[in-house]
C-alpha positions in Angstrom: 89.1 109.6 102.2 91.5 106.9 101.3 93.6 104.7 103.5 96.6 107.0 103.7 94.4 110.0 104.8 92.7 107.8 107.3 96.0 106.6 108.8 97.1 110.3 109.0 93.9 111.3 110.8 94.1 108.4 113.3 97.7 109.2 114.1 96.8 112.8 114.8 93.6 111.9 116.8 95.3 109.4 119.1 97.4 112.2 120.5 94.5 114.5 120.8 91.6 112.4 122.1 93.0 109.4 123.9 91.9 109.0 126.6 88.7 111.1 126.8 85.1 110.9 128.1 82.2 110.6 125.7 79.6 113.3 126.3 77.6 114.2 123.2 76.2 112.7 120.0 74.2 114.4 117.3 73.2 113.5 113.8 73.0 116.7 111.6 72.4 114.7 108.4 71.1 111.1 107.6 74.6 109.6 107.2 76.7 111.9 109.4 77.3 111.6 113.2 79.1 114.2 115.3 80.6 113.0 118.6 81.8 115.2 121.5 84.7 114.0 123.8 86.1 115.8 126.8 89.8 115.4 127.6 91.7 116.9 130.5 92.5 120.0 128.4 89.5 120.6 126.2 86.4 119.5 124.4 86.9 117.8 121.0 84.3 117.1 118.3 84.8 114.3 115.8 82.7 113.9 112.6 81.9 110.5 111.2 80.3 110.1 107.8 79.3 106.9 106.0 77.7 108.6 103.0 78.8 106.9 99.7 80.0 110.2 98.2 82.2 111.3 101.0 82.8 108.8 103.8 85.2 110.3 106.3 86.6 110.6 109.8 87.8 114.1 110.8 88.0 116.5 113.7 85.7 119.5 113.4 85.1 122.9 115.1 82.3 123.1 117.6 79.2 122.5 115.4 75.7 123.9 115.6 73.3 122.0 117.9 71.2 120.0 115.5 70.2 116.4 115.2 70.4 115.3 118.9 66.8 114.1 118.8 67.4 111.6 115.9 66.9 107.9 116.8 70.5 107.0 116.0 71.9 109.9 118.0 69.7 108.9 121.0 70.9 105.3 120.7 74.5 106.3 120.5 74.1 108.7 123.4 72.5 106.0 125.6 75.0 103.3 124.5 78.1 105.3 125.1 76.9 107.3 128.2 79.6 107.7 130.9 82.2 105.7 128.9 85.8 106.6 128.1 87.4 106.4 124.7 90.6 104.4 125.2 91.4 103.0 121.8 91.3 103.9 118.1 92.4 101.0 116.0 92.7 100.2 112.3 94.4 97.1 110.8 96.3 96.5 107.6 95.0 98.4 104.6 91.3 98.1 105.5 89.4 101.4 105.8 87.7 100.1 109.0 88.1 102.0 112.3 87.1 100.8 115.7 86.5 103.1 118.6 87.1 101.2 121.8 85.2 102.5 124.9 85.4 101.2 128.4 84.0 102.2 131.8 87.4 103.7 132.6 90.9 103.6 131.2 92.5 100.2 131.8 89.2 98.3 131.8 88.1 95.9 129.1 86.3 97.3 126.1 82.6 97.7 126.9 81.3 99.2 123.7 82.8 99.4 120.2 81.9 101.9 117.5 82.9 100.6 114.1 83.2 102.9 111.0 83.5 101.1 107.7 84.5 103.5 104.9 84.0 101.4 101.7 82.3 103.7 99.2 78.6 102.7 98.7 79.0 99.9 101.3 80.1 102.4 104.0 78.4 102.0 107.4 78.5 102.7 111.1 77.8 100.1 113.8 77.7 100.1 117.6 78.7 96.8 119.2 78.3 95.5 122.7 81.0 93.7 124.7 80.2 90.4 122.9 80.6 92.1 119.4 76.8 92.0 118.8 75.2 94.9 116.9 73.2 97.2 119.1 72.4 99.7 116.4 73.8 100.7 113.0 73.7 103.5 110.4 71.8 101.4 107.9 70.5 97.8 107.9 71.8 95.6 105.2 69.1 93.1 104.1 69.5 89.7 102.5 68.3 91.0 99.2 70.9 93.9 99.4 73.9 91.7 100.1 74.1 87.9 99.9 77.7 88.0 101.2 77.2 90.0 104.4 73.7 91.0 105.5 73.7 92.6 108.9 71.2 94.1 111.3 70.4 94.8 115.0 71.2 91.8 117.2 73.6 90.1 114.7 77.1 89.1 115.6 79.5 91.5 113.9 81.3 90.0 110.9 84.2 92.0 109.3 84.0 93.0 105.7 85.3 90.5 103.0 89.1 90.7 102.7 90.5 93.1 100.1 91.8 91.9 96.8 95.5 92.1 96.0 98.4 91.9 98.4 99.6 94.3 101.1 102.3 96.7 99.9 105.7 96.0 101.5 109.0 97.8 101.6 110.8 94.4 101.6 109.7 93.7 98.0 112.5 94.4 95.6 112.3 96.6 92.5 112.6 93.5 90.3 109.8 91.6 92.0 107.6 94.6 92.3 108.0 95.5 88.6 107.4 91.8 87.6 104.1 91.8 89.6 102.8 94.9 87.9 103.8 93.7 84.4 102.2 90.3 84.9 99.1 91.5 82.9 99.4 93.9 79.9 97.3 96.8 81.2 97.8 100.4 82.2 100.0 101.3 85.2 96.9 102.7 87.0 95.0 99.4 86.7 98.1 97.3 87.5 98.7 99.3 90.8 95.0 99.1 91.9 94.5 95.5 90.9 97.8 94.1 92.4 98.0 95.9 95.7 95.7 96.9 98.6 95.3 100.5 99.7 95.9 102.1 96.2 93.2 104.7 95.7 93.0 106.8 92.5 94.5 109.8 94.4 97.4 107.7 95.8 98.1 106.3 92.3 98.4 109.9 91.0 100.6 111.0 94.0 102.9 108.0 93.5 103.3 108.7 89.8 104.5 112.3 89.8 104.3 115.7 91.6 102.7 117.3 88.5 99.2 116.2 87.8 99.4 116.2 84.0 102.6 114.1 84.0 101.2 111.7 86.6 98.0 111.1 84.6 100.1 110.6 81.5 102.3 108.0 83.2 99.3 106.1 84.8 97.5 105.7 81.4 100.6 104.2 79.7 100.7 100.4 79.3 103.1 98.8 81.8 105.2 97.3 79.0 105.8 100.8 77.5 107.3 102.3 80.7 111.0 103.0 80.6 113.4 101.5 83.2 114.3 105.0 84.4 110.6 105.7 85.1 110.2 102.4 86.9 113.1 103.2 89.2 111.7 106.7 90.0 108.3 105.2 90.7 109.7 102.5 93.0 111.6 105.2 95.0 108.3 107.1 95.5 106.6 103.8 96.4 109.1 103.0 99.1 109.0 106.5 100.4 105.1 106.3 100.7 105.4 103.1 102.6 108.0 104.5 104.9 105.8 107.5 105.7 102.9 105.1 106.5 105.1 102.9 108.7 106.6 105.8 110.6 103.4 107.8 110.7 105.3 110.7 109.3 102.4 112.7 107.9 102.2 116.3 106.6 99.1 117.9 105.0 99.9 119.5 101.6 97.6 121.3 99.2 100.2 121.9 96.4 100.5 118.4 94.9 98.9 116.6 91.9 95.7 116.0 93.9 93.5 118.5 95.9 95.4 117.4 99.0 97.8 114.8 100.2 99.1 113.8 103.7 102.6 112.7 102.8 105.5 114.6 101.2 108.3 113.5 98.9 110.6 116.1 100.4 112.8 115.4 103.4 113.0 117.4 106.7 109.3 118.5 106.5 107.9 119.0 110.0 104.7 117.1 110.8 101.4 119.1 110.4 99.7 120.2 113.6 96.0 119.6 114.0 96.0 117.6 110.7 92.6 116.0 111.4 91.1 119.4 112.2 92.6 121.0 109.0 91.1 118.1 107.0 87.8 118.6 108.7 87.8 122.3 107.6 88.7 121.3 104.1 85.8 118.8 103.8 83.4 121.3 105.3 84.4 124.0 102.8 84.4 121.5 99.9 81.0 120.0 100.7 79.4 123.5 101.3 80.7 124.6 98.0 79.4 121.5 96.3 76.0 122.1 97.9 76.0 125.7 96.9 76.8 124.7 93.3 74.0 122.2 93.3 71.4 124.7 94.7 72.6 127.3 92.1 72.1 124.9 89.2 68.6 124.0 90.4 67.7 127.7 90.8 69.0 128.4 87.3 66.8 125.7 85.9 63.8 127.1 87.6 64.5 130.6 86.3 65.0 129.2 82.8 61.7 127.4 82.9 60.0 130.5 84.2 61.5 132.6 81.5 60.4 130.2 78.8 56.9 130.3 80.2 56.8 134.1 80.2 58.1 134.3 76.7 55.4 131.8 75.5 52.8 133.9 77.3 54.2 137.1 75.7 53.9 135.6 72.2 50.3 134.5 72.8 49.4 138.0 74.0 51.0 139.7 71.0 49.1 137.4 68.7 45.8 138.2 70.5 46.6 141.9 70.3 47.2 141.7 66.5 
Protein backbone atom coordinates (compact mmCIF):
# COMPACT_ATOMS: atom_id res chain seq x y z
CA UNK A 1 0.00 0.00 0.00
CA UNK A 2 1.64 3.21 -1.17
CA UNK A 3 0.95 6.77 -0.08
CA UNK A 4 -1.78 7.40 -2.67
CA UNK A 5 -3.72 4.28 -1.64
CA UNK A 6 -3.28 5.18 2.02
CA UNK A 7 -4.63 8.70 1.45
CA UNK A 8 -7.64 7.24 -0.38
CA UNK A 9 -8.38 4.78 2.44
CA UNK A 10 -8.12 7.51 5.09
CA UNK A 11 -10.42 9.84 3.14
CA UNK A 12 -12.99 7.04 2.98
CA UNK A 13 -12.60 5.91 6.60
CA UNK A 14 -12.96 9.42 8.05
CA UNK A 15 -16.50 9.55 6.71
CA UNK A 16 -17.27 6.04 7.94
CA UNK A 17 -15.69 5.69 11.36
CA UNK A 18 -15.32 9.20 12.87
CA UNK A 19 -16.43 9.44 15.59
CA UNK A 20 -16.89 5.91 16.91
CA UNK A 21 -16.35 3.89 20.09
CA UNK A 22 -13.61 1.30 20.29
CA UNK A 23 -14.94 -2.10 21.33
CA UNK A 24 -12.80 -5.01 20.18
CA UNK A 25 -9.20 -5.96 19.31
CA UNK A 26 -7.91 -9.29 18.05
CA UNK A 27 -4.65 -10.47 16.48
CA UNK A 28 -5.28 -13.25 13.94
CA UNK A 29 -1.63 -13.26 12.75
CA UNK A 30 1.66 -12.13 14.33
CA UNK A 31 1.80 -8.82 12.39
CA UNK A 32 -1.92 -8.19 11.88
CA UNK A 33 -4.39 -6.50 14.22
CA UNK A 34 -8.14 -6.22 13.71
CA UNK A 35 -10.01 -3.45 15.53
CA UNK A 36 -13.77 -3.13 15.94
CA UNK A 37 -15.45 0.29 16.25
CA UNK A 38 -19.14 1.05 16.81
CA UNK A 39 -20.70 4.12 15.19
CA UNK A 40 -24.29 5.30 15.59
CA UNK A 41 -25.28 3.30 12.49
CA UNK A 42 -23.17 0.13 12.52
CA UNK A 43 -20.14 -1.86 13.64
CA UNK A 44 -16.99 -1.41 11.53
CA UNK A 45 -13.87 -3.57 11.45
CA UNK A 46 -10.47 -2.15 10.48
CA UNK A 47 -7.45 -4.31 9.71
CA UNK A 48 -3.95 -3.01 10.43
CA UNK A 49 -0.89 -4.93 9.21
CA UNK A 50 2.78 -4.10 9.72
CA UNK A 51 4.20 -7.18 7.98
CA UNK A 52 7.07 -6.30 5.62
CA UNK A 53 5.44 -7.99 2.60
CA UNK A 54 2.04 -6.30 2.79
CA UNK A 55 1.74 -3.44 5.31
CA UNK A 56 -1.76 -2.00 5.02
CA UNK A 57 -4.72 -0.22 6.55
CA UNK A 58 -8.11 -1.33 5.22
CA UNK A 59 -11.69 -1.90 6.26
CA UNK A 60 -12.79 -5.56 6.33
CA UNK A 61 -15.93 -7.64 6.64
CA UNK A 62 -16.70 -9.07 10.08
CA UNK A 63 -13.79 -11.49 10.69
CA UNK A 64 -13.69 -14.81 12.50
CA UNK A 65 -13.15 -14.60 16.24
CA UNK A 66 -9.48 -15.46 16.58
CA UNK A 67 -6.47 -13.98 18.32
CA UNK A 68 -8.25 -12.06 21.08
CA UNK A 69 -6.10 -13.83 23.70
CA UNK A 70 -2.75 -12.69 22.30
CA UNK A 71 -0.64 -10.42 24.50
CA UNK A 72 -0.75 -7.48 22.08
CA UNK A 73 -4.52 -7.77 21.56
CA UNK A 74 -5.07 -7.78 25.35
CA UNK A 75 -2.82 -4.73 25.77
CA UNK A 76 -4.66 -2.84 23.01
CA UNK A 77 -8.02 -3.93 24.42
CA UNK A 78 -7.07 -2.65 27.86
CA UNK A 79 -5.39 0.53 26.62
CA UNK A 80 -8.26 1.66 24.37
CA UNK A 81 -11.17 0.45 26.53
CA UNK A 82 -14.13 2.87 26.61
CA UNK A 83 -12.33 5.38 24.35
CA UNK A 84 -13.72 7.15 21.29
CA UNK A 85 -11.88 7.35 17.97
CA UNK A 86 -12.00 11.05 17.08
CA UNK A 87 -9.09 11.56 14.68
CA UNK A 88 -7.29 9.85 11.79
CA UNK A 89 -4.26 11.88 10.74
CA UNK A 90 -1.44 11.52 8.23
CA UNK A 91 0.99 14.29 7.31
CA UNK A 92 2.86 15.11 4.13
CA UNK A 93 4.01 12.15 2.10
CA UNK A 94 4.86 9.93 5.07
CA UNK A 95 3.11 6.57 5.33
CA UNK A 96 2.48 7.09 9.04
CA UNK A 97 -1.08 7.12 10.39
CA UNK A 98 -2.13 8.22 13.86
CA UNK A 99 -5.43 7.09 15.41
CA UNK A 100 -6.39 9.66 18.04
CA UNK A 101 -8.65 8.37 20.83
CA UNK A 102 -10.20 10.38 23.66
CA UNK A 103 -12.58 9.76 26.56
CA UNK A 104 -15.31 11.40 24.47
CA UNK A 105 -15.54 13.55 21.31
CA UNK A 106 -14.15 17.02 21.96
CA UNK A 107 -11.78 15.92 24.75
CA UNK A 108 -7.96 15.96 24.45
CA UNK A 109 -6.28 12.91 22.90
CA UNK A 110 -5.85 10.26 25.62
CA UNK A 111 -4.29 7.43 23.58
CA UNK A 112 -2.65 7.37 20.15
CA UNK A 113 -2.27 4.31 17.97
CA UNK A 114 0.50 4.81 15.39
CA UNK A 115 0.84 2.70 12.25
CA UNK A 116 4.14 3.09 10.38
CA UNK A 117 4.03 1.50 6.92
CA UNK A 118 7.66 1.53 5.81
CA UNK A 119 8.37 -1.87 4.26
CA UNK A 120 10.58 -4.01 6.51
CA UNK A 121 10.65 -1.17 9.08
CA UNK A 122 6.85 -1.17 9.47
CA UNK A 123 5.52 -1.16 13.03
CA UNK A 124 2.53 -0.48 15.28
CA UNK A 125 2.79 1.52 18.51
CA UNK A 126 0.34 2.50 21.26
CA UNK A 127 1.19 5.81 22.97
CA UNK A 128 -0.12 7.43 26.13
CA UNK A 129 -1.13 11.09 26.50
CA UNK A 130 2.54 12.04 26.92
CA UNK A 131 3.53 10.24 23.67
CA UNK A 132 5.33 7.46 25.56
CA UNK A 133 5.18 3.93 24.17
CA UNK A 134 2.80 1.65 26.10
CA UNK A 135 3.17 -1.33 23.76
CA UNK A 136 4.25 -1.97 20.19
CA UNK A 137 4.14 -4.58 17.46
CA UNK A 138 7.86 -5.27 17.58
CA UNK A 139 10.67 -3.95 19.76
CA UNK A 140 13.54 -2.31 17.84
CA UNK A 141 16.81 -2.98 19.69
CA UNK A 142 20.01 -0.97 19.53
CA UNK A 143 21.71 -3.61 17.40
CA UNK A 144 18.75 -3.58 14.97
CA UNK A 145 18.74 0.18 14.42
CA UNK A 146 21.35 2.69 15.53
CA UNK A 147 19.20 5.54 14.20
CA UNK A 148 15.90 4.82 15.96
CA UNK A 149 15.77 2.04 18.57
CA UNK A 150 12.41 2.02 20.32
CA UNK A 151 10.74 -0.02 23.03
CA UNK A 152 8.15 0.07 25.81
CA UNK A 153 8.44 3.18 27.97
CA UNK A 154 10.41 5.21 25.41
CA UNK A 155 9.25 8.61 24.21
CA UNK A 156 7.95 8.23 20.65
CA UNK A 157 10.27 9.62 17.99
CA UNK A 158 8.94 9.95 14.42
CA UNK A 159 10.74 8.10 11.59
CA UNK A 160 13.66 9.86 9.85
CA UNK A 161 12.49 12.35 7.19
CA UNK A 162 12.01 11.07 3.66
CA UNK A 163 14.61 11.74 0.99
CA UNK A 164 13.71 14.01 -1.92
CA UNK A 165 11.27 16.92 -1.94
CA UNK A 166 7.49 16.96 -1.68
CA UNK A 167 5.73 17.03 -5.08
CA UNK A 168 3.93 20.32 -5.78
CA UNK A 169 1.50 21.52 -8.46
CA UNK A 170 3.17 24.93 -8.30
CA UNK A 171 6.36 23.56 -9.85
CA UNK A 172 6.50 24.49 -13.55
CA UNK A 173 7.16 21.99 -16.32
CA UNK A 174 10.57 23.55 -16.99
CA UNK A 175 11.73 23.34 -13.37
CA UNK A 176 10.22 19.88 -12.87
CA UNK A 177 11.93 18.52 -15.99
CA UNK A 178 15.26 20.14 -15.03
CA UNK A 179 15.14 18.48 -11.60
CA UNK A 180 14.50 15.04 -13.12
CA UNK A 181 17.26 15.52 -15.72
CA UNK A 182 19.85 16.64 -13.18
CA UNK A 183 21.44 13.17 -13.09
CA UNK A 184 21.61 10.99 -16.25
CA UNK A 185 19.58 8.00 -15.08
CA UNK A 186 16.32 6.28 -16.02
CA UNK A 187 13.00 8.08 -15.60
CA UNK A 188 11.94 5.61 -12.89
CA UNK A 189 15.05 6.27 -10.79
CA UNK A 190 14.80 10.02 -11.35
CA UNK A 191 11.17 10.13 -10.11
CA UNK A 192 11.80 7.98 -7.03
CA UNK A 193 15.07 9.66 -6.06
CA UNK A 194 13.91 13.25 -6.60
CA UNK A 195 10.42 13.22 -5.06
CA UNK A 196 8.68 11.80 -2.01
CA UNK A 197 5.67 9.48 -2.29
CA UNK A 198 6.65 7.91 -5.63
CA UNK A 199 6.21 4.16 -5.25
CA UNK A 200 6.96 1.76 -8.15
CA UNK A 201 3.21 1.43 -8.84
CA UNK A 202 2.63 5.21 -8.87
CA UNK A 203 5.57 5.63 -11.26
CA UNK A 204 3.90 3.17 -13.65
CA UNK A 205 0.52 4.89 -13.31
CA UNK A 206 2.09 8.29 -14.00
CA UNK A 207 3.90 7.06 -17.11
CA UNK A 208 0.99 5.59 -19.12
CA UNK A 209 -2.35 3.76 -18.93
CA UNK A 210 -0.85 0.76 -20.77
CA UNK A 211 1.55 -1.31 -18.65
CA UNK A 212 3.98 -2.18 -21.47
CA UNK A 213 4.26 1.43 -22.66
CA UNK A 214 4.60 2.69 -19.09
CA UNK A 215 7.45 0.27 -18.32
CA UNK A 216 9.16 1.16 -21.59
CA UNK A 217 9.04 4.88 -20.79
CA UNK A 218 10.25 4.40 -17.20
CA UNK A 219 13.33 2.44 -18.32
CA UNK A 220 14.41 5.09 -20.82
CA UNK A 221 17.18 7.53 -19.84
CA UNK A 222 15.79 10.95 -18.99
CA UNK A 223 17.97 12.56 -21.67
CA UNK A 224 16.36 10.39 -24.39
CA UNK A 225 12.73 11.34 -23.62
CA UNK A 226 11.04 13.57 -26.19
CA UNK A 227 9.52 16.94 -25.34
CA UNK A 228 6.07 15.63 -26.25
CA UNK A 229 6.42 12.76 -23.74
CA UNK A 230 7.62 15.21 -21.06
CA UNK A 231 4.51 17.34 -21.56
CA UNK A 232 2.18 14.32 -21.39
CA UNK A 233 3.95 13.08 -18.28
CA UNK A 234 3.74 16.47 -16.58
CA UNK A 235 -0.02 16.70 -17.26
CA UNK A 236 -0.55 13.31 -15.58
CA UNK A 237 1.74 14.42 -12.74
CA UNK A 238 -0.37 17.52 -12.10
CA UNK A 239 -3.60 15.52 -12.34
CA UNK A 240 -2.31 13.02 -9.77
CA UNK A 241 -1.41 15.84 -7.37
CA UNK A 242 -4.81 17.44 -7.93
CA UNK A 243 -6.55 14.17 -7.04
CA UNK A 244 -4.47 13.94 -3.85
CA UNK A 245 -5.22 17.52 -2.82
CA UNK A 246 -8.95 17.31 -3.50
CA UNK A 247 -9.22 13.73 -2.18
CA UNK A 248 -10.94 12.79 -5.44
CA UNK A 249 -10.34 9.05 -5.33
CA UNK A 250 -11.85 6.23 -7.36
CA UNK A 251 -10.84 2.56 -7.19
CA UNK A 252 -9.97 1.08 -10.61
CA UNK A 253 -8.80 -2.41 -11.58
CA UNK A 254 -8.27 -1.73 -15.28
CA UNK A 255 -5.04 0.27 -15.30
CA UNK A 256 -1.35 -0.57 -15.74
CA UNK A 257 -1.12 -1.89 -12.15
CA UNK A 258 -3.33 -4.44 -10.34
CA UNK A 259 -5.33 -1.52 -8.89
CA UNK A 260 -5.15 2.24 -8.57
CA UNK A 261 -7.16 4.79 -6.60
CA UNK A 262 -7.14 7.75 -9.00
CA UNK A 263 -8.33 8.16 -12.56
CA UNK A 264 -7.03 10.15 -15.52
CA UNK A 265 -10.59 10.52 -16.80
CA UNK A 266 -12.88 13.39 -15.88
CA UNK A 267 -16.39 13.19 -14.37
CA UNK A 268 -15.77 9.86 -12.66
CA UNK A 269 -17.87 9.45 -9.53
CA UNK A 270 -15.99 8.64 -6.32
CA UNK A 271 -15.95 4.99 -5.25
CA UNK A 272 -18.23 4.04 -2.38
CA UNK A 273 -16.74 1.86 0.39
CA UNK A 274 -13.29 2.19 -1.20
CA UNK A 275 -11.48 0.99 1.94
CA UNK A 276 -13.76 -2.06 2.21
CA UNK A 277 -13.24 -2.90 -1.48
CA UNK A 278 -9.49 -2.69 -0.98
CA UNK A 279 -9.82 -4.88 2.11
CA UNK A 280 -11.60 -7.52 0.00
CA UNK A 281 -8.91 -7.23 -2.67
CA UNK A 282 -6.10 -7.77 -0.17
CA UNK A 283 -7.89 -10.71 1.44
CA UNK A 284 -8.39 -12.48 -1.91
CA UNK A 285 -4.84 -11.66 -3.04
CA UNK A 286 -3.20 -12.89 0.19
CA UNK A 287 -5.37 -16.03 0.34
CA UNK A 288 -4.41 -16.82 -3.26
CA UNK A 289 -0.75 -16.23 -2.43
CA UNK A 290 -0.99 -18.55 0.59
CA UNK A 291 -2.78 -21.23 -1.47
CA UNK A 292 -0.04 -21.06 -4.13
CA UNK A 293 2.62 -21.39 -1.43
CA UNK A 294 0.92 -24.43 0.15
CA UNK A 295 0.42 -26.00 -3.30
CA UNK A 296 4.11 -25.69 -4.15
CA UNK A 297 5.12 -27.20 -0.81
CA UNK A 298 2.73 -30.11 -1.35
CA UNK A 299 4.07 -30.68 -4.88
CA UNK A 300 7.63 -30.84 -3.51
CA UNK A 301 6.54 -33.43 -0.89
CA UNK A 302 4.80 -35.52 -3.56
CA UNK A 303 7.87 -35.33 -5.83
CA UNK A 304 10.16 -36.41 -2.99
CA UNK A 305 7.81 -39.28 -2.18
CA UNK A 306 7.63 -40.31 -5.82
CA UNK A 307 11.42 -40.38 -6.15
CA UNK A 308 11.67 -42.49 -2.99
CA UNK A 309 9.09 -44.97 -4.31
CA UNK A 310 10.84 -45.20 -7.70
CA UNK A 311 14.16 -45.88 -5.98
CA UNK A 312 12.53 -48.62 -3.87
CA UNK A 313 10.95 -50.13 -7.00
CA UNK A 314 14.33 -50.33 -8.75
CA UNK A 315 15.86 -52.00 -5.67
CA UNK A 316 13.04 -54.57 -5.53
CA UNK A 317 13.32 -55.38 -9.23
CA UNK A 318 17.09 -55.92 -8.87
CA UNK A 319 16.49 -58.23 -5.90
CA UNK A 320 13.79 -60.11 -7.85
CA UNK A 321 16.20 -60.66 -10.76
